[in-house]
N, C-alpha and C positions, 0 to 999 in steps of 0.2 A: 214078846217079852215085854212087861211093864217096867218103865223107868220111874224112878222116884225124882220128882222135881223138888229142888229146895230153893225156896225164895229169901231174899234178905229181909232183915229185922224191918217191921214197920213199928207205928206208934201201938198198935193192937198186940205186937209181939210177931214171933217167927211164923210163917205160914208154910205149909208142906202139903203137896197133892201127889198122889199116888198113880196119877195116869192124865195124860194130856187134855183131855174132855173136862177135867176138873180144873185145869189152867183156865179152859176157856170161859168158866163160869165165874170165876173171880178176876180175869185180867181188867177188868173196867172199875174194880174197885180199889185198886191201887195204882199207883204212878211208876214204880219202879220194880222190875223184878229181874232175875236171873234164872235161866234154864243150861242146864248140864246134861246133855247126852254123849259124853265121850269124845269122840272127835268133833262134835258141835256145841258150841257154846254161844248163849245170847244172852244181853241185858238190855232191856228196854228203858231208853234214858226219859223219853216223853212221848206223848201223843198229842197232835196238835189237831184241833178241830178245824177240817176244812169245809164243814157245811155239809147237806144232802146225803147224810149218813156215811159221809168217808173222814177219815183222819189221815196225817203225815205222821207215821211212827218214825222215830229217832232211836237207833240203837246201835251198839257195839256187839259185833259177833266175831267168833273165831272158828276156823273151819280147818282143822289140820295144821294147826300151829301159825295159821296167818291171822292178823286181826284186821276187821273191816269197821269203818263208819258206813252203817245203811240209812239211806231215806227212802222209805217206801209209802207208795199211797194203799192203805187198807179200806174196805168198804164193807158195810153191815150186811150180812145176808138175811135171806127171808125167816130165819130164826133169830136174828138179831145177833149174831155173833159176827166179830172181826174177821175178815179174809183178806190175804194180802193180793194185791194186784200185781202185773207185769210193771207197772208204771213206777221207776225208782231207780237208784243206783246204789252199790256197794263200792264204798271208796278204800283202797288198801290204806292202812295207817300209815305207810311212808309218804303218802300222797296228802295226809291232812293238813300239814302246815301251809302248803301251796295252795289248796282249795280254801282253808280259812282266810288266807291273805286275798284271793281272788273275790271272798264274799265280803270282805272288810271294803275292798276298792268299789265293789259296785255299791255297797252302803252308802258310800260317800258321794256317789251318784245320785241316788233315789232322793236323798235329801236336799 
């Protein structure tokens, strides 16, 4: 079954894709997008270039009513499309404040 993907508005207007393959063609042209497949929703917040064809993708996802902050390494395959790796973490939204505080504490030690 083909699902409609609806993207948030950009400076060029609203973007729509009829199937996931279309998303792969345009995902590198926009910084923030949202996917809705019923029980699974995802909003990409930012892609951080790691070098050597890898990025760290920061996203918010929702699965069966539970929200997560996802930090995952993605790589570029032989066709130039980004694919997720197993390297990453899905943080339940209930732990976000605690993780944020830990990152801020680590930042003070890095400076």
